[in-house]
N, C-alpha and C positions, 0 to 999 in steps of 0.2 A: 853151640846152636844146633838144635834138632829140626829136622825139616821132614816135611811130608810130600812125597812124589806120586801124583796120582798115576796108576799104572793102567797100562790096557789090559783087557779081559785074559786073552792068552799068550801075551808077549811080556815077559818082566824086562824085556830092553826098551819098550816104547812107551812113550806117555798117552795115556788116554786121551783122546782127541775131544772128548765132548766137555762139558762142564765139569769142573773139580767134583762138585758133591756126588755127580752119579758114576764116579768111578768104582769101579768093583773091587780095587784093593788100592793100598797105600805100601809105597817103600816108606821106610822110615829110617833117616841116616842121620848119624851125628855127624856133624861139621865141624873139625877142630882147627886151631890156630895153623896158617901156612897151608891152609887149603885141604889139609886129610879129610876123607870122607871115608866113613865107615857103614855099612848096611847094618842097622840093628834087628830089623823084623820086616815082614811083609804082612800086613794088617789088613782083613777082611772089612769090606765097606756092608754091614748089613741094611745100611740106608741109602744104598744107591739108588732104589727103584721108588723109593717114597718121594712125595712132593707135598711141598707146603707143611702146614701143621706144625708138628713140634720137631720136625726135620733138623732146622738151624741149633735148635738146643741140643738135640741127639749128637748131631755132626761136631759142636763144641765139646762134647764129653767125650768121643771117639779118640778125639785129636788133642787133648787137653795138654799134653806134655811137647806139643808141637810149636816151635817160634816161627815158622815159614812153611807156607803152603806154596807149594810147587805144582802148576799145571797147565795143561794146554789153552784153557780158558777158564772164565768165571762167569757164573750166571749172575743177573741182578740182585739174587739175595747173597751173593758173595761180597757185596760193598762193605767197607769197614766200618760204615755207619747201621746196617741194617743188620749184619751178622758178624760181629767184632769177636775175633778168634785170634788171629794171628796174622802176621803179615802176609803178603801173597806176591808171588813173582809168577805172570803170566809169559810161558813160554812158548806157545803153540805146538803143534803135533810133532815132535822132535823125539830123538831116541831119548833114553835115560841119560846117557852119558852127556849128551849136548846139554841136556837140562841143569845136569850137576855143574858144566862148565858156565854156564851162565849165573850158578848160584855163585860159584867162586869168583866172577869178575864184578859182583856187585860190591 
């Protein structure tokens, strides 16, 4: 399973505290059987400041290879009906390590 964790602006160890779609970057991880997690890349979010319009479509394309979105919170546009892209896990403003533990516990 591939996941995208919303990263804080200047700290790769913290989940971005705002809505998932406004995160400046995403850490893309591969989660394998038995909970092994490998960082594949850190992907910039060129749509972070964008509001409405084509944002949802562009975000789906940006994260089309992701099965689970992990963030502190999700805005109203992140609902599965309005913005079907992948499953999501709301973890609050925690460290990335804590977020990954919550993914493993699912």
